[in-house]
N, C-alpha and C positions, 0 to 999 in steps of 0.2 A: 436490347435497348439500354443505353448507358443510364446509370443512376442519375436522377434529377433532370432527365432530358425527355421531352415529349416525342413519342414516335410520330414521324411525319406522315407515313403512308402505311396503311394496312391492306394487304392484298386480299382480294375476294377468294383467292385460292388457299389461304391459310387454313390448316386443319382446325376444327372446332376446339380440340384440346389445347392448341397453342393460343387461340383466342382467349380461352378461359384462364390462361396463366397470366394475362395482362392485367394491369391495375384496373382498367376498364375494358370490357370486351364488346365493342360495337359489332353489330351484325351487318354493317355496310362499310364501304371503303372511305377513308378520309381522303379528300382531294388535297392536292399540294397547296402549300402556302409558303411565303418567303421566311417568316419568322413568327415566333410566339413566345409568350412569357405569362406565368401566373404568379402573383404575389399576394401575400397577406396584407389586407388593407390597413390593419392597425399597426403592425410592426414593420411593414415593408420587406419582410423576408421573402426571398425568391423561393418558390416551391417547385416550380418546373420551368424548363426553358428549352427552346429549340432555335438556335441561331439568333439570339435576342438582340445582337448588336449589328445585324445586317442593315445597311442603309436602304431606306425605302421612301417612296413618295406617300405621305399619309392621306392625301386628298382631303376630304372634309373634316378629318380628325383634327386639323389645325384649329378648328373652331373651339375646341376645348380650351386652348390658350386664350382666345379672345374672350370667352365667357368668364374664365378665371380672373383675368385682369379687370374686366368690367365689375364683377362682384367684389373684388378686392377694393376697387375704387369706391364702390358704394359703402362697403364696410368702413373705409377710412374717412368717409364724409366728403370726398372730392368729387363724387358723382351722386346723382339721385335717380332712383327708378322712375320717378315721376317727371323727370326733365324731358322736354319736348324736342324732338329732332325733326327738321324739315328736309324732306328728301331732295337730294341734289340730282342733277342730270347724270353725273357719274354713277351714283348708286342705282339709278333706274335702269342703267344699261348692263348691269351684271347678269349673266345668263345662268344656265344650269338650274338646279333646284332653287326656286325663288317664290316669293309671295307677291311678285309683280308690283313692286313699289313704283309709284308715279311721281315725277318731279312735282314738288310743291306740296305733296301730302305730308301730314304731320302725325307722328306717333311718339308715345312715351318710350323711354329706354326699356322698360320692363316688357312691353309688347314686342319690341325688336329682338330682345334676348330670348323670349319665348319662341319666336319664329326660328331663331338660330338653333336652339337646343332641341326642339321638337321636330321641326320640319327641315332642319339643315339648310335654311334659306341663305343663299349666297348674297343676294342683294341686301338682306337684313344685316348680315355680318359686315359687309362693307359700310353700311350706314352706321353701325355701332362704332366701327373704327374711326370714321370721320367725326362722329359726335364726341367721342372721348378725347381725341388727340388733334382734331382740326384737319387732319388728312390721313388717308390710309397709310401712306409712306411713313409718317411719323408714328403711327400706331404699330406698324410692323417692326420698327426699331424697338419699341417697348416690348413687343413679343419676344424678340431675340434677347433683350436684356433679362427678361424674366426667365427665359429658358436657361440662360447661363447661371442665374442665381439658384435655380432648382437643380443644377448639376446635370442638365441635359446637354452633355458635351458633344453629342453627334447630331444635334438638331440645328437646322437653319431655316428660318421662315422668310419667304419672299412675298407673300400676300396673306390676307386675313381670312380668306374663304376656302382656299384649297384647290381652286380650279388650276389647271395647268397654265404656266406662264407662256407667253408667246414671244416671237421675235428672237428666239435663241437664248432668252434669259434663263438663269438657273431656276430649277424647280425646288419646291419645298422638300426638305430631307429630314428624316428622323429615324429612330429605331424603335422596336417594340419595348425595349428597356426604358428608353426616354419617355415614351408615351405612358408607360405605367407610372413613372414618377409624376407626370403631369396629372394623370387621372387620380392618383392618390391625394393630391392637393385639392383638386376640384371637388371631390366628393365630400370635403369638409364643409361645403356651402349648402345648407338645406334647400335653398331655392333652386339651385342647379339640379339637385336630386328630385325635387318636386317635378320639374319639367322632364327630367330623364325618365321618370316612371309614369308619365302621362301618355296614354296611348293615342288619345284623340282630343284635340282642342280646336279653337277657332281663332281667326285673325281678322282684322278690319271689321270690328263690330259684329262678329258672327257671320260674316258673308263669305269667308274663305276657310275651308277645312284644313287643319294641320294634323296629318297622320304621322305619328312618330316613326322615324326611319328604323327604329329598333322594335317595332310593334310585334314582330314574330318572336323575337327573343323574350320579350315581356310576357307574351301569351303562352309560350311553350317550355319555359325553363323554370323549375321550382326555385323560388327565392330571387328571381331576376329583378334588378333595379336599374336597368339601362346599361350603357351610358351614351356612346356615340359611335355611329358608323362612318365609313368613308368609302367612296368608290369613284373611280374614273377609268374608262377603258384604255386610256393612253398611258400605260406603264404602271399605274397605281394598283389596279386590281381591286379586290373587295377586302376591306379592312374593318376592324372593330375593336373598340374598348368596351368590355363588358364587366358589370359589377353584379355580384349575387351574394345573398346572405342566407345562411342556414344556421339555425340555432343561434349561437353567439359568435359565429365566424363569418366574416365578410371578405370576399376575395375579389381581386381585380385580374382580369385576363385581357391581354392585348394580342391581336393577331393581325399581321400585315400581309397583303398580297395574296389572298386566297383566289382561286380560279373562278368561283361563281358565288352568287348569293347563298345558294343552298349549301355549298361546301363550307362557306364561312360560318353559317349557323350550326351545322353539324359539328364542325371541328371545335368551335368555341364551347359548345356543350360538353364535348369529350374532355377538353383540357380543364374545364372547370370541375367536372366530375372527378378527374384525377387529382386536382388540387384539393378538393374537399376530402378525398381519401388519404391525402398525404398529411400526416400529422407531424 
């Protein structure tokens, strides 16, 4: 294993002695993934990496950029968490993970953002984009400008929710390295982290349950603080941006394109363990 590089696959047939020589010695096999990176959240220093600049479809992880821009607008005073959005026909038709917005319903921006961060609701993401920029297309332009400003040179967004585009249109593209840059900026916002660490909440006046898409990570990893998952079967696979804090160290790990939800969770735990072991 090259210094500073995460081992991508550990064979079940490896001798126990060899397993014990690794920084972390899991007793199960890591499934394949496309790319991964672990950085120090405070300094931004890269601790571990494995093909961190491979281009991938981030699926719902694009919502991190949507939430970042929304909270930056609130901080700048150009948007309010209490401002009311009226659901459009277009927002009500967005599929996948959703809170089943109905045309004409009204919600404050804070409720929509909560649905995005906790439940990864695609319709709520589209609604936020419309609310803040007048149209989703205009908001996606803002997403790309913000990505460029953050130095996310390999990232291009084509929608605000992460579902695959249709009609032969280009798909959202990014890298683990770029997503780590984005995550590092997003975790500076306390409200984003409040939602990221909430395992269960409700929407629509308590009538709809929001289960955090990161609930297994939050429950099963010491120091877990969220952040965002992504998944789609058509090319994206299972991805995740994870934040964890132990003692006075906080790390960000990003993994793109794992083969299953189980392997995503197992592998993110392994790379975070190695990150904490890497001083």
